[in-house]
N, C-alpha and C positions, 0 to 999 in steps of 0.2 A: 166444261165451261162453254158458255154460249159463244156464238160468233161475234167478233168485234170488228169495228171499223178502224182502219189504220191508214197511215200515209207512207208510201214508199219513199225511203230516204236515199237508197242507193241500190243499183242493180249490178251484180257481178256476173258477167256472161261466161267467164272462164275460171270459175272457182276450182279449188283442188279436187272437190268431189262432185263437180258439175255446176251448172249455173244456179244462182240463187239471188234472193233480194233481201234487203234489210228494211224494216218498217218500224214505226213507232205509233203508239196510241195513248190517248189520255186514260184509257181503261186499265192499263197495266203499267207497272214500273219497269223501265229498261227497254231494250230493243227486242224485236220479234224477227226471227230469221225464217224464211220459207224457201223451199226448193222450187225451181221453175221446171222441174221434171213433170211430165204428164201425170204421174202418180199423185202429185200434190197440187200443182197449178192446173185449174180446170178450164182455162181459156186457150184459144188458138194463138192469140197475140200475147206478147210479153208486156209486163207493166213497165212504166217509165217513172223516173223520179218525179215526185209530186202527185202522183195518181192515188186515189183512194181505192182501197181493196177491202174485202171482207175475209177475215181469217178465222179459222175454227180449229178445233182439236188441238188446243195449245198445251204444250208441255214445258215446264220450267226446267232450265238447265243452269249450270253454274254461271255461264256467261250471258244469260238472258233467256228469252222465250223462244220456242220453236213451234211453228204452226204446221200441222200435218195436212191442212187443206186450205185452199185459197182461190179466190176469184175476184173479178172487178166488182166494185160497189155499184149498185144499180139504183135508180129512182124508187123502185118498188121496195127496196130495203129500208128506206126512210119511213114508209107507211106502216111497216109491221111493228106491232107492239112488242116491247121488250118484256120478257118474263124471267124473273130470277128463280133459280132453284129447279128449273125443268131440265 
C-alpha cells in the first residue's frame, strides 16, 4: 500500500508496549496505530494531536490498521503525484 496522509488523534506516551499514536485518514476505514519508537517513527520530535503525518507499510489488524513507518507530512508531499498499484 502506498503512503497515506493521516491526522494524529491521540498520542499515548506511556503505552503498555511503549509510546504510540492513533491516527485516522479518509483513505482507510478505521484507525491507524503507529509506534513512536525510532524503528517506526522517523522524526526526532514526537507528533501532537491534530498534526498531519505520512504513514506507510500499513497492515490490517482486527482492531484497525497498523503503520510500520511514519513521519511528518511535508509540503513536498502535496506536489508528488499519486500512483495506484505501484
